[in-house]
C-alpha positions in Angstrom: 178.1 187.9 -85.2 181.5 190.4 -84.6 182.6 189.8 -87.7 180.1 191.6 -89.9 179.2 194.7 -86.9 178.1 197.5 -87.8 179.9 199.3 -86.1 183.3 198.4 -87.7 181.8 200.3 -90.5 181.1 203.1 -88.4 184.1 203.4 -87.6 185.9 202.7 -90.9 183.7 204.8 -92.7 185.7 208.4 -92.5 188.7 206.5 -93.2 187.4 205.0 -96.7 186.2 207.3 -97.5 189.5 209.7 -97.4 191.2 206.7 -98.9 189.0 207.3 -101.6 189.5 211.0 -102.2 193.0 210.9 -101.6 193.8 207.6 -104.3 191.4 209.7 -106.8 193.3 213.2 -106.3 196.6 211.3 -106.6 195.3 209.3 -110.4 194.0 212.6 -110.8 196.8 214.9 -110.0 199.9 212.6 -111.7 197.7 211.8 -114.3 197.9 216.2 -115.7 200.6 216.4 -115.1 202.6 213.2 -116.3 201.4 215.4 -119.6 203.2 218.7 -118.8 207.1 218.4 -120.1 209.3 219.5 -117.3 211.6 222.1 -119.1 215.2 220.1 -119.0 213.7 216.9 -121.0 214.9 215.5 -118.2 213.5 211.4 -117.6 212.9 210.7 -114.0 215.8 207.8 -113.9 218.1 210.7 -115.0 216.7 213.3 -112.2 217.1 210.7 -110.0 220.7 210.1 -110.6 221.7 213.7 -110.5 219.7 213.9 -106.5 221.5 211.0 -105.5 225.0 212.4 -107.1 224.7 215.8 -105.4 224.5 214.2 -102.8 226.9 211.7 -103.6 225.0 208.5 -103.0 227.0 207.3 -106.0 226.6 203.5 -105.4 222.5 203.6 -104.7 221.1 202.5 -108.3 218.0 203.4 -109.6 216.1 200.2 -111.0 213.0 200.3 -113.0 209.8 198.6 -111.0 207.5 196.8 -113.1 203.2 198.9 -112.3 202.2 202.2 -112.0 202.6 204.9 -108.9 205.0 201.2 -107.3 208.0 204.7 -107.4 210.1 203.5 -103.9 213.4 203.4 -102.4 214.5 200.2 -100.6 216.1 201.0 -97.8 217.6 197.1 -97.0 218.9 197.0 -100.1 219.3 201.1 -101.0 217.9 200.8 -104.0 215.7 203.4 -105.8 213.1 202.2 -107.7 210.7 204.1 -110.3 207.7 202.5 -111.9 208.3 202.9 -115.5 205.8 206.0 -116.8 208.2 207.3 -113.8 211.5 206.3 -115.3 211.6 207.0 -118.5 209.0 209.7 -118.2 209.5 213.3 -118.8 207.0 214.7 -117.3 206.8 217.9 -114.2 205.3 214.5 -112.4 207.7 212.2 -113.3 210.0 214.5 -112.2 208.9 215.5 -108.5 207.9 212.0 -107.8 211.5 210.9 -108.9 213.2 213.2 -106.9 210.5 212.3 -103.6 212.4 208.9 -103.4 215.9 210.3 -103.7 214.4 212.1 -100.6 214.5 208.6 -98.5 217.8 207.7 -99.7 219.1 211.1 -98.3 217.4 210.9 -95.4 218.8 206.8 -94.9 222.5 208.8 -95.5 222.0 211.1 -92.8 220.3 208.7 -90.2 216.9 210.3 -90.7 215.4 208.6 -87.0 211.8 208.7 -88.1 213.2 206.1 -91.2 215.2 204.2 -88.7 212.2 203.3 -86.7 210.1 202.6 -89.3 212.5 199.7 -90.9 212.8 198.4 -87.1 209.6 197.6 -86.8 208.9 196.5 -90.4 208.9 192.4 -88.9 207.1 193.8 -85.6 204.4 195.1 -88.0 204.6 192.0 -90.5 203.9 189.4 -87.3 201.2 192.0 -85.9 199.1 192.0 -89.2 199.3 188.7 -89.8 198.7 187.7 -86.4 196.9 190.1 -84.5 193.8 189.8 -85.3 194.1 185.7 -85.1 194.6 186.3 -81.8 191.2 189.3 -81.3 189.3 185.8 -83.3 190.7 183.4 -81.1 190.5 185.6 -78.2 186.7 186.9 -78.1 185.5 183.3 -79.4 187.0 180.9 -76.8 186.4 184.0 -74.3 190.0 184.8 -73.1 190.1 188.8 -72.6 193.9 189.1 -72.0 194.9 186.8 -75.2 192.6 189.2 -77.4 194.4 192.4 -75.9 197.7 190.7 -77.0 196.3 191.0 -80.4 195.1 194.5 -79.8 198.4 195.1 -78.8 200.5 192.8 -81.9 197.8 194.7 -84.3 198.7 198.3 -83.1 202.2 198.2 -84.5 200.8 198.6 -88.0 199.0 201.8 -86.8 202.6 203.0 -85.6 204.1 201.9 -88.8 201.1 204.2 -90.3 202.2 207.2 -88.2 205.8 206.8 -88.2 205.3 207.3 -92.1 203.8 210.6 -92.3 207.0 212.6 -90.9 209.1 209.9 -93.3 207.2 210.8 -96.3 206.8 214.9 -95.9 211.0 214.5 -95.0 211.2 213.3 -97.7 209.1 215.3 -100.2 210.5 218.4 -98.6 214.4 217.2 -99.4 213.2 216.6 -102.9 211.2 220.0 -103.6 214.6 221.6 -102.2 217.1 219.4 -103.5 214.6 220.2 -107.3 215.5 224.1 -105.9 218.4 224.4 -105.3 220.1 222.2 -108.5 218.3 224.4 -110.5 215.9 221.3 -112.7 212.7 223.1 -112.2 211.4 226.4 -112.5 209.0 228.8 -110.3 206.5 227.4 -112.1 207.4 223.4 -112.2 208.4 223.9 -108.7 204.2 224.5 -107.5 203.5 221.7 -109.7 205.8 218.7 -108.6 204.7 220.3 -104.4 201.5 220.0 -105.9 201.8 216.3 -106.6 203.8 215.1 -103.6 200.6 216.7 -101.9 198.3 214.9 -103.2 200.9 211.6 -102.6 201.0 212.8 -98.8 197.1 212.4 -98.8 197.5 208.6 -99.1 199.5 208.6 -96.4 197.1 210.9 -94.1 194.6 208.6 -95.0 196.2 205.5 -94.4 196.8 206.5 -90.6 193.4 207.7 -90.0 192.4 203.9 -91.2 194.9 202.1 -89.3 193.5 204.0 -86.3 189.9 203.7 -86.5 191.1 200.0 -87.0 192.5 200.3 -84.1 189.6 201.6 -81.9 187.3 199.1 -83.3 188.7 196.4 -81.8 189.7 198.2 -78.3 185.9 199.1 -78.2 185.0 195.6 -79.4 187.9 194.1 -76.4 187.1 196.6 -73.8 183.3 195.5 -74.4 184.4 191.9 -74.2 185.9 192.5 -71.0 183.0 194.6 -68.6 180.4 191.5 -69.7 182.6 189.5 -68.0 183.2 191.5 -65.5 
C-alpha cells in the first residue's frame, strides 16, 4: 500500500537527516551558551522588556510559558512568551532568544508583510494539514483524481507557511541582534555568541521547509502517477 511506500522515505530522508542535525545543533548551541552568563547579568525577561520598551511596545507583556525551547511571540494576543530557562536565565543564550522573540513584536508593530501573510493563512494551514491528506487518501482509494488533487492543494498550504516562516525568522534575528548592539546590551563576543545561537535555531526552520516541500512533492508524484494510469 502507498501508506508504507518506500519512496515516501526516499523523499523524506534528506529532510529527516537535516532536521535531526538541526535539532542536535540548536540544543548543543543553546546548552553551550546557556552556561555563559551575559555581561550585564540581565534575565531574558528583563532583556525582552528593555527592547520592547525601547521600541514603544509598552503594552506588549512578557509572560512565562511552560517547557523548554517553547519561546514564541503570539501575534493574535500580542504577547512575548518565554520558557523558564530564558525568562529567568541570565545567560548569553537566554539574552539572544529573548531578543529574537521581541523581534517578532517589532515586526508586528511595523507591519512586516511576511509576518502578516503567515498569520493570515494560519486558519487555512490548520484546515489544510488536517483535511488535505484525508482528501488525498480518499481520492486515491475511490479513484477520483480531482479529489486527490484538491487534497494536494490544501496540503500545499503547510508548505507555503513554512516558506513564509523563513523570512519572518531571519528578519526577527536581524532585528534582535541590531537591538542588542544599539542598546549596548552585548559586547562583541556576546554578539557573536548570540548570532551563533540564533543561526542554530534558524536551521530548524530551514529543515522544516525542506520537510514540508518533500512531503508535498511526494504526494504530487503519487497523484500524478495515479492520473497517468487513469488516462
